[in-house]
N, C-alpha and C positions, 0 to 999 in steps of 0.2 A: 386740030384735035379738040381745043376748048370750045369750038363752035358746034360740036356734036353733043347730043343728049347722051348721058346725063351731065357731062362736064360743063355744058353751057348753063345748066340749071344751077350747079354749085358755084360757078364763077360769078353769078349775079349776087350772091350773098354779101359780097363786099362792095357792091355797087348798086345803091337804091335806084339810080337812074336806069340801069339795065333791067331792073325788075319791071319797070314800066315799058321801056322800048322793046323788050323781048316778049311782051305779053301775047303776041300773035303766033309765036313759035311753038308754044306748048299745045300738044293735042290733048283730047280728053283722057286718052289712055296714059299719057305721060303724067298728067295731073294726078290720076289715081295712083300711079306708081310712087310718085313723090310724096303723096299723102300717106301711103302705107309705110314708106321709109321713115317719115317723120313720126308717125304713130309708133313704130317699132323702137325708135330711139328713146321715147319716153318710157315705154314698157320695160326696156332693158335696165332701167334704174331699180326696178323691184328686185329681181334676183341678185343684182349687185349689192343691194342693201342687206337682204336677208342672209347672204353668204357671209357677211361680216358679223352677224348677230349670234349670240349664244343662248338668248332667251327672248321672250316676247311678253308684252302686256296682255295677260289673259282676259282683262276687262274688255278688250275689243271683241272677243269671241264668246266668252262666258261671264257676263257681268255678275250674275248672282253667285256663281261658284267662286269668282274672283274675290267677292266680299267675304264669303265663308272661309276661304283659305287663310285669311288674315286674323281669324279667331284666336285670341290669346290662349284660351284653354286648350285648343288644338295644338298650338305651339308647345305648351308645357307637356302635354301628353306625349308628343313625339320625342321631345328631349329626354323624358324620363323613362322611355321604353327601350330596352336593350335592342341593338341593331347590329347584325353581323352578316357580312357576305351577301348583301342584297335582301336580307330578310329581317323583319321585326319579330319581336316576341310578345305580341299582344295577349293579354290574359282575359278571356271571356268577352262577353258582349257589353258594349257601353255606348250610351248616347251622350255626345258632347254638346250638341245644340239641336234644338227643334223649334224653329221659329218660322215667321212668314217668309224668310229668305229661303229656307229649306232645312234639311237635316244633315248633321254631321255625326256619323256613327262608326263604331269599330265592330267588326265581325257581325254585321247585321245580316240575318238570313236573306237569301235572294228573293224569296217570296214576299218579304216585307219591303224590300227595295223598290219593288214595282208600284207600291202605293204612293211613292213620292216622285214628283216631277223634277225637283231640284235637290241635289244632295251631294255629299262627299262620303263615300263608303270605303273605309280602310280595312285591309286584311294584312296578314303577315308579309305577303310578297307583292301586293299591288294596291292601287287606289283607283276607285271608279268615280269619275266626275260626271255628274248628271245635270244638264241644263235644259229645261223645258222638254223633258222626256228623252233627250238625246244623250247617249252615254259615250264617254271616252275612257278607255281603260289604260292605265299607266303602270307598267311593271317597274319596280324599283331597280335601279342600275347600280352595279358595283362601283363604278367610277364617279357616281353622283350620290353622295351620302346625304339622305334627307334628314337624318337625325342631328346633323351638325349645321350650325348657321341658321339661316332663315328658311323655314319649311316652304313658305310661299315661293321664294325665289328658286329653290331646288326643284319644286314641282313644275314651275314655269319653264325652267331650263330643260327638264326631262320631256315635258309635253311638246315643247318646240322642236326638240331633236327628233321626236317621233313624227311630228306633223309639219316639218319644215316645208316639204314639197306642197302639201295642201294649202298651207298658209301663203306660200309664195304665189301659187296659181289663183287663189281667191283674191289676193290683193291686186294681182295683175288684171284680173277680170273687172274688179271694181274701178281701178284706175283707168283701165282701157275704156270702159263704158263712159266714164266722165269725160275723158280726153276726146273720145270719138264724137260724143254728143256736142261738146263745146266747140270743137274744130269745125264740125259740119254746120253748126249754127252760125259761127263766125264767118265761114266761107260763103255760104249761100245767102244768108241775110245781108252780110256786108256787100257781097257782089251784087245783090239785087238793088240795094240803094245806090251803089256806084253806077250800075247799069241805067238807072232812072235818069242820070245826068246826060245820057247820050244825045238828047235833043237840045242840050244847052251848048252855047258857043264857047263856054269856059273849058270844056273837056273834049277830048277826041276819042273817048271810049265808045266804040260802035256796037259791040255785041256783048251778050251776057257771058259768053265764053272768055272774052278778053278780061272782063271784070273778075271772073273766077280765077283766071291765070294770075292776076295781080295778087289776089289774096293767097293763092297757092304759093307764090314766091315769098310772101310774108310769113306763112306758117312754117316753112322749112327751117330757116335760120332761127326762128323763135323757139322751135322744138329742140334744135341742136344746142342752143345756149342753155335752155332749161334742163336738158338731159345732163350736160356737164355739171351743172350745179346740183342736180339730183343725185349724181354718182357720189358726191361728197357729203351732201346733207339731204337725206330723203324725208320728205313730208308732203303728203298729197295736197293739202291746202296751199302750201308754199309753191309746189310745182304748178298748180293751176294759176296762182297769182302771178308768178314770174312769166309763164307763157303768155298770159293775157297782156301783161305789161309790155313785154318785148314785141308782141304783135302790134300793139298800138304805136310803140316807138318806131317800128319799121314802117308802118303805114304813114306816119307823120313825116318820116325821112323821105319817103317816096314823093309825097305831096310837096315837100319843101324843095326837092330837086327838080320836079317835073310839072307840078300843078295839074297833073293828069292831062297834059296837053302837049302834043307832039310839036306844035309850033313854038311853044315856050322852050322846049328842050333844044330845038334847032337854033333858036335865037341865042340861048345860053352858050351853045357850042360855037356860034359865030363870034360872040363876044370874047370867048376864051382864045379863039384863033387870032 
């Protein structure tokens, strides 16, 4: 059973020597499948992370709006305005801030809103966040009272609740692009340099496919370990650093056990016998 794919692939994760000696057993199709599986493991850390979150740092998506939401005059106005059952009772039109960052206004006519690329536009039942011409409308919720506590955190929480799916998929797309690019570079560039040693007597790697298989074996457990860490502490830069580090460690372990040479492996086996 363990000699058949995919069991034979997973069984090599605890044996660096097999990662080298089994290099001829993987087909191109199997390598693609295992790379997709490894890729999916990393991506699963994103929905797992956002499922545990109740808010998000708006600065990642709307940096100018994020700065304006922390305006102290805005905070005072929100706290001083009566709020009941999801509705504020703003009196008339008011400009709280009008600077290079953008405009913060209450009951600003819609025809004037169009003149600004960045701004926060409040009305009794909703707030419109505008960043570089793109708007996001947030209706106040009964269970998240923006008039109590920090207005910024309440808006962040409400915005994230509305946009959780979009935030999750955009982060998955960004992380996926980085991981895919990094893994393909690591696989093909690394395999290319390993393949260049084919004419040397020090290694017994004969084909480019064999070299790719070795790196494919390396990527699998590296992504698995990285995914486990990512489920508990998600950070894109940390994920990339851990995966790269683990891949290098596994590659060094393979070299230490095999020297990329079948005769060396055979001699080691005879010594153990």
